[in-house]
LUMDODO-639369 format. One record per residue (C-alpha): residue number from 1; residue in one letter; x negated, y negated, z negated. Coordinates in steps of 0.5 Angstrom, whole numbers, plus 500, padded with zeros to 3 digits. Example, Ala and Ser with C-alpha at 12.3 -4.5 7.8 and 13.67 -1.06 7.14 Angstrom:
1/A/475/509/484
2/S/473/502/486
This chain:
1/M/479/457/540
2/E/480/462/534
3/K/485/468/535
4/I/489/470/529
5/T/492/478/530
6/I/498/479/527
7/I/499/486/525
8/I/506/488/524
9/P/507/496/522
10/C/514/498/524
11/Y/518/504/523
12/N/525/504/526
13/E/526/497/526
14/E/530/496/532
15/E/534/491/528
16/T/529/486/526
17/I/524/486/531
18/P/528/481/535
19/I/529/476/529
20/F/522/477/527
21/L/519/475/534
22/K/524/469/534
23/E/521/467/527
24/I/514/468/529
25/D/514/464/535
26/K/517/458/531
27/V/510/459/527
28/Y/506/460/533
29/N/509/453/536
30/K/508/449/530
31/M/501/451/529
32/R/499/450/536
33/E/501/442/534
34/S/495/442/529
35/Y/490/447/531
36/D/487/450/537
37/I/489/457/536
38/A/491/463/540
39/M/495/469/537
40/E/497/476/538
41/Y/503/480/535
42/L/500/487/534
43/F/506/492/533
44/V/504/499/530
45/D/510/503/532
46/D/509/509/526
47/G/513/514/530
48/S/520/511/530
49/K/526/515/532
50/D/530/509/534
51/K/529/504/540
52/T/523/500/537
53/L/519/503/542
54/S/523/501/548
55/I/524/494/545
56/L/517/493/544
57/E/516/495/551
58/E/521/490/554
59/Y/518/484/550
60/S/511/485/552
61/K/513/484/559
62/T/516/477/557
63/N/512/475/551
64/P/504/475/553
65/R/502/475/546
66/V/506/482/544
67/S/501/488/544
68/Y/503/495/541
69/I/501/501/539
70/T/505/507/538
71/F/504/514/534
72/S/505/521/536
73/R/509/522/530
74/N/510/518/523
75/F/503/518/520
76/G/506/513/514
77/K/505/505/513
78/E/498/506/510
79/A/496/509/517
80/A/500/504/521
81/M/496/498/517
82/Y/489/502/518
83/A/491/502/526
84/G/492/495/526
85/I/486/493/522
86/E/482/497/527
87/N/485/494/533
88/S/485/487/531
89/T/480/483/535
90/G/482/476/532
91/D/478/472/528
92/Y/483/472/522
93/T/488/478/521
94/V/495/478/518
95/I/499/484/516
96/I/506/482/515
97/D/512/487/515
98/A/518/486/521
99/D/524/485/516
100/L/522/478/514
101/Q/521/480/507
102/D/515/477/508
103/P/516/469/510
104/P/512/468/516
105/E/512/460/515
106/L/506/462/510
107/I/502/464/515
108/E/500/456/517
109/E/498/455/510
110/M/494/461/509
111/Y/490/459/515
112/H/489/452/513
113/I/487/455/506
114/L/481/459/510
115/K/479/453/514
116/T/479/448/509
117/E/476/452/503
118/E/470/456/505
119/Q/470/460/498
120/Y/476/464/500
121/D/476/470/505
122/C/483/472/504
123/V/489/469/502
124/A/494/474/499
125/S/502/473/497
126/R/505/476/491
127/R/513/476/489
128/F/514/472/482
129/T/521/475/482
130/R/524/481/484
131/T/531/478/485
132/G/536/483/488
133/E/532/489/487
134/P/535/495/482
135/K/532/494/475
136/I/530/501/474
137/R/525/500/480
138/S/523/493/478
139/W/521/496/471
140/F/517/502/474
141/A/514/497/478
142/K/511/493/473
143/M/509/499/469
144/F/505/501/475
145/Y/501/495/475
146/K/500/495/467
147/L/498/502/468
148/M/493/501/473
149/G/490/495/470
150/K/488/499/464
151/I/486/505/467
152/S/482/502/473
153/K/476/498/474
154/T/480/495/481
155/E/484/489/479
156/I/491/490/483
157/V/496/484/482
158/D/503/485/479
159/G/508/483/485
160/A/502/484/490
161/R/504/485/497
162/D/501/487/503
163/F/502/480/507
164/R/496/477/507
165/M/491/473/512
166/M/483/476/512
167/S/477/473/515
168/R/473/477/520
169/R/468/479/515
170/M/473/482/510
171/V/476/486/515
172/D/470/489/517
173/A/468/491/510
174/I/475/494/510
175/L/474/498/516
176/S/467/501/513
177/L/472/505/508
178/T/474/511/512
179/E/477/515/507
180/C/483/519/509
181/N/487/518/502
182/R/488/510/503
183/F/492/505/498
184/S/491/499/501
185/K/492/494/495
186/G/487/497/492
187/I/482/497/498
188/F/483/490/499
189/S/481/489/492
190/W/475/494/491
191/V/472/491/497
192/G/471/484/493
193/F/471/477/497
194/E/475/471/494
195/T/482/471/494
196/K/487/466/493
197/W/494/468/491
198/L/501/465/494
199/E/507/466/490
200/F/514/466/493
201/E/521/469/491
202/N/523/476/493
203/R/527/476/500
204/E/532/481/502
205/R/531/485/509
206/V/534/481/515
207/G/537/488/518
208/G/536/495/517
209/T/535/499/511
210/T/529/500/507
211/K/524/506/508
212/W/522/506/501
213/S/526/511/497
214/F/525/511/489
215/W/521/518/490
216/G/517/515/496
217/L/515/509/491
218/L/513/514/486
219/I/509/518/490
220/Y/505/512/493
221/A/504/510/486
222/I/501/517/484
223/E/497/516/490
224/G/494/509/488
225/V/492/512/481
226/V/489/518/484
227/A/485/513/489
228/F/482/508/484
229/S/482/512/477
230/T/479/518/474
231/A/482/516/468
232/P/488/522/468
233/L/482/527/469
234/A/479/524/462
235/I/486/524/459
236/S/487/531/461
237/S/480/533/458
238/I/482/530/451
239/I/488/533/451
240/G/485/540/452
241/I/480/538/446
242/I/485/536/441
243/F/489/542/442
244/C/483/546/441
245/I/482/543/435
246/I/489/544/433
247/S/489/551/435
248/F/483/552/431
249/L/486/549/425
250/G/492/553/426
251/V/488/560/426
252/C/485/558/419
253/F/491/556/416
254/I/494/563/418
255/F/488/567/416
256/M/488/563/409
257/R/496/564/408
258/A/495/571/410
259/L/490/572/405
260/I/493/569/399
261/F/501/570/400
262/G/500/576/405
263/D/503/577/412
264/K/510/576/413
265/V/513/576/420
266/A/517/570/420
267/G/517/563/424
268/W/518/566/431
269/P/523/561/434
270/S/517/555/432
271/L/512/560/434
272/A/515/560/441
273/C/516/553/441
274/I/509/552/440
275/M/507/556/445
276/C/511/553/451
277/F/509/546/449
278/I/502/548/449
279/A/503/552/456
280/G/506/546/459
281/I/501/541/457
282/Q/496/546/460
283/L/500/546/466
284/F/500/539/466
285/C/493/538/466
286/N/492/543/471
287/G/497/539/476
288/I/492/533/475
289/S/486/537/477
290/G/490/540/483
291/I/492/533/485
292/Y/484/531/485
293/L/482/537/488
294/S/487/537/494
295/K/485/530/495
296/T/478/532/496
297/Y/480/538/501
298/T/484/533/505
299/E/477/528/505
300/T/473/534/507
301/K/477/536/513
302/K/476/529/516
303/R/482/528/520
304/P/484/522/524
305/Q/488/517/520
306/Y/493/517/526
307/I/494/519/533
308/A/496/514/538
309/K/500/516/544
310/K/500/509/547
311/I/497/503/547
312/H/499/496/550
313/R/494/490/549
314/A/497/483/551
315/S/493/481/558
316/Q/491/475/556
317/D/491/470/550
318/T/495/464/552
319/N/496/457/549
320/E/503/456/552
321/K/509/455/547
322/T/515/459/547
323/D/522/457/546
324/P/524/461/540
325/E/531/462/542
326/K/529/466/548
């Protein structure tokens, strides 16, 4: 019997967890008809402020597949995914969101692919449409993937989701990367292994509201760029060289003009604009360097990715089918 660990990061998901469990139980019961498998639903409560934890505690009493880890505070989705992967004991590991924007029914197809096509260690999902998403948000997302494709050697597929199934050896490879500043989409690609992509249409949340604001996504994008590319440092250096050359040429021009035509006090507005522009470029380049320096500082402290307040593991794997309506 093979075991599949389903990792579900949660933050204030009291509305979606009951719906998600009904859907994932349907998948489990259907897969049990074709495969000799056991499943564990490993929820990672990322310091929720609502009733997420109490709901998980109740379901763990009635559903023998429900396990959960709850954090001492909110550490972020990256930490929640890492905690789930670190505590996964399955032969195969799945990461999926609780809001059902990731279709649970794809899990059976993912498992079938990994069992029948041995060249693959991962089956991942990507959205080929962004229906229902704000256009400005979709545009920035596309620009981010294009930028990453140009400045990073690590391939990140446009529309890629965290939703995927991975073999045990790929999970072990991911766990060998203990960096604090994590960008999982990049890590999944960086470790290598053959990945097959499944496409699906964008889905709306079944309940609650998204926890990702535009600002939060922007910060997350910057994290991804910094984590998997040093191109911004090179760009800032090139900009500095260009402006040094321009400044030198400007000094030569002013010196020659003064020798030929004399020195006239004029052009203060344009001079002020040029000084402000160059100062802005300098601050921008210093800011890029500062971001990389701050990441280095964070890594040297070697703080844990998360602090678990409570861990409950399912007492046993079961082959019993569950009525999804209960």
